[in-house]
C-alpha positions in Angstrom: 89.3 99.7 111.7 90.9 96.6 110.1 91.6 94.0 112.8 91.7 90.2 113.2 91.7 87.9 116.2 95.0 86.9 117.6 95.3 83.2 116.7 95.8 80.7 119.5 97.5 77.4 119.6 96.4 74.4 121.5 99.8 74.0 123.2 101.6 77.0 124.6 105.3 77.0 125.2 105.9 76.8 128.9 109.7 77.0 129.5 112.4 79.4 130.5 113.0 82.3 128.2 116.6 83.2 127.5 117.4 86.8 128.6 117.6 88.3 125.1 114.2 87.0 123.9 110.5 87.9 123.9 107.6 85.4 123.6 106.0 84.8 120.2 102.6 86.6 120.3 100.9 83.4 119.3 102.7 80.4 120.8 105.0 82.0 123.4 108.1 80.3 122.2 111.2 82.5 122.6 112.0 84.8 119.7 115.3 86.8 119.8 114.1 90.3 120.2 117.1 91.9 118.5 116.7 89.8 115.3 113.0 89.3 115.2 111.9 89.9 111.6 108.1 90.0 112.0 106.0 91.9 114.5 102.3 92.5 115.2 100.6 95.2 117.1 98.2 93.8 119.7 95.2 95.9 120.7 91.9 95.6 122.6 93.4 94.0 125.6 95.2 91.3 123.7 92.4 90.0 121.6 93.1 91.5 118.2 95.8 92.4 115.8 95.8 95.9 114.2 96.6 95.8 110.5 99.8 97.7 109.6 97.9 99.8 107.1 95.9 101.3 110.0 98.9 102.5 112.0 98.6 106.3 112.5 95.2 106.4 110.9 93.0 105.1 113.7 92.9 106.0 117.4 93.5 102.9 119.6 92.3 102.8 123.2 95.6 103.3 125.1 94.4 101.0 128.0 93.9 98.1 125.5 97.0 98.7 123.4 99.6 96.1 124.3 102.1 97.3 121.8 104.3 95.4 119.4 105.2 91.7 119.8 107.3 89.4 117.7 105.8 86.5 115.7 108.0 83.4 115.0 108.3 82.3 111.4 106.4 79.1 112.0 103.4 80.9 113.5 103.5 83.5 110.8 103.2 80.8 108.2 100.8 78.4 110.0 98.3 81.1 110.9 98.7 83.1 107.6 99.8 86.3 109.2 102.0 87.5 106.3 99.8 90.5 105.6 99.4 91.3 109.3 103.0 91.5 110.3 105.5 94.3 109.8 109.3 94.5 109.9 110.4 96.5 112.9 113.3 99.0 112.5 114.2 98.8 116.2 115.8 96.4 118.6 113.4 94.8 121.0 110.0 95.6 122.3 108.1 98.8 122.3 
């Protein structure tokens, strides 16, 4: 199974989230859920990202599958997540 650790930042955003947003999976800054361009699938209780090429090919423990979360453009670039994100064809969180 192709995975990598979820990157973490030293400083996490700790403010109010507007109603139509979800937290970035890395830094927790609000990302508009309806227009989020890049998403990751977090597995193993929140510790790892499942590579998009593995979707549907591997069985993930349902207890540790946290689903899809948006990644802000700055975190995507800073932590080199370009090959690990996918573009969602839905509005909001799964």
